N, C-alpha and C positions, 0 to 999 in steps of 0.2 A: 504494497499501500504506501503510494506516494503521496504526503500531507504537503500543501502549502497553505500560507496564512496571509492577510488582510487586515491591517490596523488600520482603521479610519483615524485619520489625527491631522484632517484639516483647517478645522472650525477655529475660529477667533477666540472664542470664549468671552462674548459679549458684559458678562455678568460677573467677569474676574476684575472687570476695570484694570485691565494691566497692557501694557505696551508687549510684554512676553506673551508668547504664546501658551496659550491655556497648559497644553500637554509638557512643557516647561518647565511650569513650577513645581518644587520641590515638597517633597515629605519623607521626612526622617532623611532629610541632608540628599535624595536622589530624585531627579525628574518623574514626573511622573508616569511618562510614557516608557521609560526605562523599565520600569517593574513591568509592565505589560510585554516589552520584548523577551526580556529575562524567563516570564513564564512560559511563553510561548516555546522557546528555546527548549526549556528543562521538560515538557510536552513529546520534545524528539523532533521538533520540525525547524529547518534547518533555513527553507526557503520562506523569507518574509519581506514583505513590501508593504511599506508605508505610506498609504494618501495621504500627501503634505498640501498645505494652500496657505495659510496665514503665516507668517515667518517663516517661510520651507528653510529659506538659508541657515537660520539659526537651528532649526531642527535636525537637519540635514547634518551642521557641522557638530551637533551635540553626541549624535548616534554614528560618529564616522568611524569606522573600522571594527564596525559588527557585521559586516557583510550583507546589510541589509541593501534592499533595493526601493526606490519611490517613483511614486507616480503623481503626477501634479493637478489638483482639482483647481483650476484657478479661480472658477466660480462657485460658493456652495451652494448647490441647487439641491440636497438631501441626501442622506446617505444611499439611496439606489444608485444614485448618479456619481456619488464619490467611489462607488467599488466598479462601476463602470470605466472608469479612469486605468484602473489594475488590469484589465482585460489581459492587454499584451505580456504583462508579468507573470501569467497563470497557465500552465499546462491544462487543458479541456479535461483530459484525462484524471487530474487530481480530485483528492478531496480537499475541499477549502474552507479552512476556519475564517469566519470574519467575526472582528470584536471591536470594540471603540477603544479608542489611548488615551481614556480621560477615567481610567479603573483599575487606580493602581493596588488595591487590594486584593486583586485576583491573583488565586493560587494554579499552581500547574495541574493538582489533583481534578480540580474543577473542569478544565480543558481535557482531559484526559479520559473523563467518565464522559464527556459529550463526544468525543471522537470515538471511544472505542464504542459507545451505544449507534451511532450513527453507521457505523460501519459494518455494526454486526447485524442491525435491523435493515442495509442496504436501503436505506433512505434515499431519497433526491436531495429533502432538507430536515434539518431538525434545528428546533430553536429550543432555547434553554430559558425556564420558564421557573418563576417563585412565586411563591403567594405571601402577599404582604397584608397587615392588618390595615393601613394606611396607604393604598396605594394611588395617591393623588400625584400625577406629573408622568404615571407611567403607561404605556402602552396596554390594552387590556387583550389578553388571550380570550379568545371566544370559540368555545367550541359545541360539534354538535350535540345531539339529544346521545348519542351512544358513547361519547366521552372522548370520540377523534377530533383533530382541528379542523375548525372552520377558516378561522382569519385572525389577526390581528390589527386591532382598532387604536388610532392613538387616541389620548386623552383629549384633546381637543375636537375630533372628531367624531368621540364617542356619545352615544345618548343616554340620558338619564338611567336606563336601564342596565345598559353594559357599563357604565360608571360604577355602579356596585359589585362587578368581578373582582375577585380580590386575585387572580391569579395574573402576573403581569409579564410581560416582554422583557429578557435581561439584557438583549442587544448582543447576545452573542449566539453565532448560527453554525453549522456546519451545511456544506452543499457538495453534491458532485459539482463540480466546477462547471464543465460543460453545459450542465442543464440550467445551472444559474445564470449564465452570461446570457445564454438563449432567449431566458425568460427575460430579464435586464432589458431586452428589446422591446419587449411588450408595456414598460410601463408608461403611465399617464401623470400627469401632475394636478390632477384633479382632487385638490383637498385644501382643508384651511389655512396649511402654512404654504400651498404653491408649491411644492416639492416634489421631488422623486423618491418616494417610502421605497426603503428595502423590504421592509415588511410586506411589501406588497406582492414580492417576486414569492413567497408562499402559499398564497391565494391562486397566483397565476398557474404554481406547479400544480397546487392542489385540482384547480378546473382540468388542466390535461392529463390527471389521471394518475399523476404522477405521489408518489408516498413520501406525505408531510407528515413530521412526528413530533409535538411536543414533550420535552423531556423537563421532568419536573423535581427540581431537588432545593434540598434547603441551603441555599446560595446566598441568601441576603448582604452579607458583608462582604461576599467576593466582587459583587457585581456593582457595588456603591460606586457611582459616579461622579465626578468633580464637577459642580457650575458654577460655586461661586465662592469667595474665600471663607465662608460657613462651613461647607461642605469640606474643603479642603482642610480645616482644621480639625476638624472630626475626622477624616483618615489619618491624619498624623497621630491623633491620639492611639486611634487603632493602630498602627503599624507599630507604634512604639509600646505598646501594650504586647505585642506579639514578640516584638525585639526582645523587651523587658522577660519575658516568661520564657523563651530560647535560652537566654543566659543565666537563668536560672535553675531551669532543667541541667543546662550544663555544668553544674558546680559555683558558681557567682553568687553572693550576697549579694541583694539592694535591701539595703534597710527600710525605705521608703520607694517602692516602685513609683508611686505617684509623681514623686518629684524628682525623678532622675530621667534623663533624657538621653536615649544613647540611640546615634544614627545607625540603618542596617547596616554598612559593613563597616562597621566596629568588632572588633575582635577580644574577647577578653578571657584569661586563663581562670583554670577551677583554683577555689579558696582566694580569689579576690574579693574584698569587700568593699563598696559602693555606699558612699554616705549620701545623706538626702542633698539637695539641692546642685548637683553634679551634672555637668553637661558633657558628654565624649561624641564629638563628630570627626565626620570625613573615613578615612581609611586609619583612623587611630588600632595600633595593636597593643594592647597591655598581656602581661605576662602572669603567671600565676602568685598567688599570697602576697596580694597588692592589697593598698587599704588607699583609697583616692574618695579624697574631700573632707569633709562636706563644703560646697560653697566653691566648687573647683569646675575651670572648662577647659577642655583639652580638645584640642583639633589636629588631626592628619600626624600623629606623632607615635611615636615608638616606644615604649617604656617596658625595662626587663622585669624580671622577678624580684617580688620581694620589696617592691619601691612603695614608698611611702609621700600621699602628694596631699597638705592640707591648705585648701582655702587659698588656692595658686591659680594662676593662667598659664597652661603650657600650649605654646602655636610652631608647628612645624619644627618637632625638635627629638633628639634621642635622648634617652634616659636609661644608663646603665642599669646592673642587678643592685638591690641593697642599696638605691640612692632613698637619700631624703630631702624632700622638697618643701619649703614653705615653713610658717604660714604667710601669705600675700609676697611669694615669688613669682618674677615673669621671666618664661624662658619664650622668648622671642626665636624666629626660624633661625636655624644652623647652631641653634645651641646644642651641642655635642657631649653628653657627661657620661664619663667611665665609671667602673663601679666603687660604689663605697662612697661617691659626692654627698656632701650635705650643702644645701642651698637654703640660707636661712630668711629671715623674716626681711621685706623689702629690699630684694634681691634682684636685679636685673640682667639676665645674661643674654647677649646677642651674637651670631657668628663668631662662635669660640668655640675651643676644646677645651675640657677640664678633664685633669687626668686622674687616674685612679686612687679614691681616699682624700682628695684634696677638700680643702673646705672653704667656703665663701658666707660665714654666718649670718653677717648685717648688713644693712645699710650698704649696699654697694651698687656700682655700676661695671660692669665686665663686657667689653665690646671689640670685636676681631682683634682675640687674643688667644696664643695656645699657652696653656697652665698645664706643668707636668704633675706629676706623683707626689702625694704628699704635701702639697705645698698649704699653707695658710694665707687666707687674705684676709685681713683685719677690718672692723667694721669704718664706714665711710671712706671705704678706697675705691677709687676712680680711674680707670682707664683713662684716659684723654685722646681718645683715637681721631678725634675729626680737627683739623686745623683750620675749615671754612674751605679749601679746595678739594682734599681727598682725606681718605683714612688710613691711617697706618696702623700695622700690629704690635702688640705688645707680647713679649716672650717671657715666661716666670717658669725656669728650670727646675728640677725634681727638689723638693725639700725646702724652697723660698718660703720665708716667713714676711709675710708684709707689714710693718705697724698699722695699727689705725690711723683713718684721716690719711692717707697717703695719696698723694695725685700721680700718675704714672703716664708721664708725658711722652707719646707716643710719636716715630718708631722707639722702642728701648729694651733692651733685654736684662733682665735680671740673674746672674748665674746660680747655679745649681748651690745649695744650702747658706744663699747670701740671707740678708735680713735688712730691712730699711726701718728706721725712727720712724715712731709716732709722727705724722704731720709734716711729713718732707715731702717737696716737691722733687721727683727725681724725672731727670730728664737726660741724662747720658748713661750709658750703658754700666751697669755693675758686674764687676768680675765675680769669679767662685768665691763662695767662702770669706764674705767681706760683709762688714756692717756701713750702709750707707745711709748717712743722716745730711739732711739739709734742711738749715733753719737760720733766720737770723739771729744776732744773739738778744737775749730779753733785756730789755731796758726799764727800768723805773724811772718815770717823771714825777713830780710832783705835782698836784692837782692844784691849779689855782680855784681860789675861791671869788 
């Protein structure tokens, strides 16, 4: 069996009130449409065509590298019209899965069920349906007296009696591709929207004696579509609940899942504890046995095992095993900490390598630096890395001790096992095994009254 998929993603999403195409808005750190692509791929389908329209350049750029094909719907004239644009991309002999690009909660298991059912029953068309207690806004599935499929009627075209029907159209279909595209040629736009409805294809196929089947599943959450920011926030909540549940089932402790926000791509090892009010975003990877939070935000970073992070911000950084970060520390991009490093309160590190066992305990700024092993950086130390035109490096070799309130004027190197006196401004290289002190003589002048 050869399977193809068409994802309808051409709409502007007017109710989002955004310049960004609706399908590129993010849920748990990832574009909406990417979830659908991944679900389709997980169901074993590699031949995927996206029908794009509004903001198509952005959509194609975002999904580049995923081996997708794109068909353009220049004018949005309905779902049936959208599928017509993909005809040249589909083998007529294929089983064709058609679905919307705005349902990020959709899971592979649902797609597998409808494909298997469709193939097993040798249907020309299968539509996934659900029963909603409050179906307002959805197309209703109308059945014959014997329970077989009759037609689908959209909310705006439904009679008062039809609007009482609880079974709704999910917008997910399986077709015999050749049959579907043949039926599409018979579509008319005689409805309240003036559009070519894909749902009318089912009625055409049934009228022509083809087998059209509804598949009723409990999939209310999976088919949830995004039309505005309120629905976006609801999908975000559901997706994060799924992620948190998966983490906890994998051995991660979340003290308060409701105040813990973890993006879909994040990986966290077992026996790590996440405290409340913590956000972990992007492609962050955290090892085992860590304690993260409270009040911490980490994105696109890699943390080793047995790391402690308290009330801190970590952005695009690398943290080795058994490091201690915070409270109130800020690791900026390209901060790279070896094992056993301590970064204390109100310390900022940017584009610097910190060697094994080194300590920067309090109130310091370290930028464009290379710090060796077992270095101690005293409170209030600053690497003066910018002269107004360029940034220069500071190098602290193994075993260096930097006295409190030292200014290190880059470019400068402090040799192995050297010490700087508290309050010094060091602007020249210091040899190994040296005490460097730079202070003006202390003067006492009598106060005038």
